C-alpha positions as CSV (number, residue, x, y, z in Angstrom):
1,M,97.9,118.1,93.4
2,E,100.2,117.3,90.6
3,F,99.1,117.8,87.2
4,C,100.8,115.9,84.3
5,G,100.0,116.1,80.5
6,V,100.7,117.9,77.1
7,L,99.7,121.4,76.3
8,F,98.0,121.9,73.2
9,R,98.5,124.8,70.7
10,S,96.2,125.2,67.7
11,G,97.3,124.4,64.1
12,A,97.8,120.6,64.3
13,P,95.7,117.7,63.6
14,A,94.3,117.5,66.8
15,D,92.2,120.5,65.9
16,V,90.1,117.9,63.8
17,A,89.4,115.8,66.9
18,G,87.9,118.7,68.9
19,V,90.9,119.6,71.0
20,R,91.0,123.2,71.7
21,P,94.0,125.7,72.3
22,G,95.0,125.4,75.9
23,D,93.7,122.0,76.4
24,V,96.1,119.5,78.3
25,I,96.2,116.0,76.8
26,R,96.8,113.8,80.0
27,A,96.5,110.3,78.2
28,A,95.7,108.6,75.1
29,D,93.8,105.2,76.0
30,D,95.7,103.9,79.1
31,F,98.9,105.5,78.4
32,L,99.7,108.7,80.6
33,F,101.8,111.7,79.5
34,D,104.0,113.4,81.6
35,S,106.1,115.1,78.8
36,L,106.5,115.5,75.1
37,D,108.8,112.5,75.1
38,D,106.0,110.3,76.4
39,L,103.9,111.4,73.6
40,D,106.3,111.0,71.0
41,V,106.8,107.2,72.2
42,W,103.2,106.7,72.1
43,V,102.7,108.3,68.8
44,E,105.7,106.0,67.3
45,N,103.8,102.8,68.4
46,H,100.5,104.1,66.5
47,R,99.7,104.5,62.8
48,P,97.6,106.7,60.8
49,G,93.9,105.5,60.9
50,D,94.1,104.1,64.5
51,R,91.1,104.8,66.7
52,V,92.1,106.2,70.1
53,N,90.5,108.0,73.3
54,L,92.4,111.1,74.4
55,V,91.9,112.1,78.1
56,I,91.7,116.0,77.8
57,G,91.0,117.3,81.4
58,E,88.0,115.3,82.5
59,R,86.7,114.9,79.0
60,V,87.3,111.6,77.0
61,V,87.6,112.5,73.1
62,P,87.4,109.7,70.5
63,A,89.9,110.6,67.7
64,V,91.1,108.7,64.5
65,L,95.0,109.3,64.2
66,R,96.3,111.0,61.0
67,A,100.0,111.4,59.6
68,K,102.5,112.7,62.3
69,R,103.4,116.5,61.4
70,Y,106.1,118.4,63.3
71,A,105.2,121.9,64.2
72,P,107.6,124.6,63.3
73,S,109.8,125.7,66.4
């Protein structure tokens, strides 16, 4: 079984949405994430205040988007 998604680390706005460290965000609404590039494309097509459903493992977590912040590398 191949598993795709974006691994979440704490300290990001997703904390507020109920995303936990180690969670893998597989999709948002109907957009599947295979890489961080996919996540960036999806984020660039949305705005703060948009309501979305994140698919995390088998959970669906409703979230309201906030301003994009880049984590330190």
